[in-house]
N, C-alpha and C positions, 0 to 999 in steps of 0.2 A: 444525473448530471454527467455530461461528457467533457472531453477536453475543450472543445470550443466554448462551451458555457462557463467552464471554469476560468479560461483565459479571460473572458469578458468580465467576470466578477473580479478577477485579479487587476485588470486595468482600471476598473471603477474604484475599488478599494484603495489601490496605491496611487491613484491619480496619474497614471501613465498616459503619455500622449497617443500611443497607438496600440493596437492588439499585438503587433509585432514585438513591442517592448515587453508586453505582458507574457507573450509566448517564450521569450528569452528567459524570463524569471521562472516560468513553469518548467521549462526544459532543464534549467540549471538546478532547481530544487530536486527533481527526480534523478538527474544524473549524480548529484551529490549523495543521495540516499543509496543509489546502486553502487557507487564507488565505495562508500562506507561499509555496505553490507559484504562486498567482495573482500575488503581489507580486514574488517573487524568481526564480521558475523552478526553484529547487533547494532541497531540505531534506535535510540531512545528519544522521542520527541515529547518534551515535558508537557502534560495536559492533553496529549493527543493519543499516544500509545507507542508500543515497541515493535519494530520490525526485527525479525530474527531469521536465521537460516535453519532449516530442518532437513536432515538427510532421511529419505525414504528408502527402505531396504528393497532389494529385488524380491519379486513375489510372483506367484502363479495367478493368472486371471482367466477369465472366459470371454470369448468373442460372443456377444449376445445374439448375433445373427446366425452364426454357424454352430454355436456351442463348443467350438474348438478350444482347447486349453492353450493359452499363450503365456510367454514369459514376459513380465512387465519389469523394465530394467530399473535399477536403482537410479535415484535422482536427488537433486538438491532443490528444495522448494522454499519459498519465502512465506513466513507466517506473520501474522499481525495480531497483536493483542492490544485492544483498546484500553485506555486508561479509565480509571474510575470517573474522572471529570467528563471524559467523552460520553461514557455510558449514561451518566446522570443528565448530561446536556441533551442527549438524544431522547431520554425518557421524559424530558420536561421538568426534571427535578432541579432544585436550587443547587448549583455548583458550589457556592460559598458556604453552604450550611447554615444559612440565616433563615 
């Protein structure tokens, strides 16, 4: 699923009059997650999962074409850990335990 398809689903599920309205919701959602990650370092969405920041250390790597050793700089990456409910839902298991 890409952004266009997700915006269309949001429009249908929320009963929004246009795709432009749904795109505003989509953009606001991801901007809120990004801002919270920058400010707090962790965003927990109940029943979906947790977004968190992870710092990767500087390390040595190899250019696969030339074999040359290169320095890979340190960086901050976003990690996602799915919730148990999401894992069960994707696996087709009963989420409510019944």
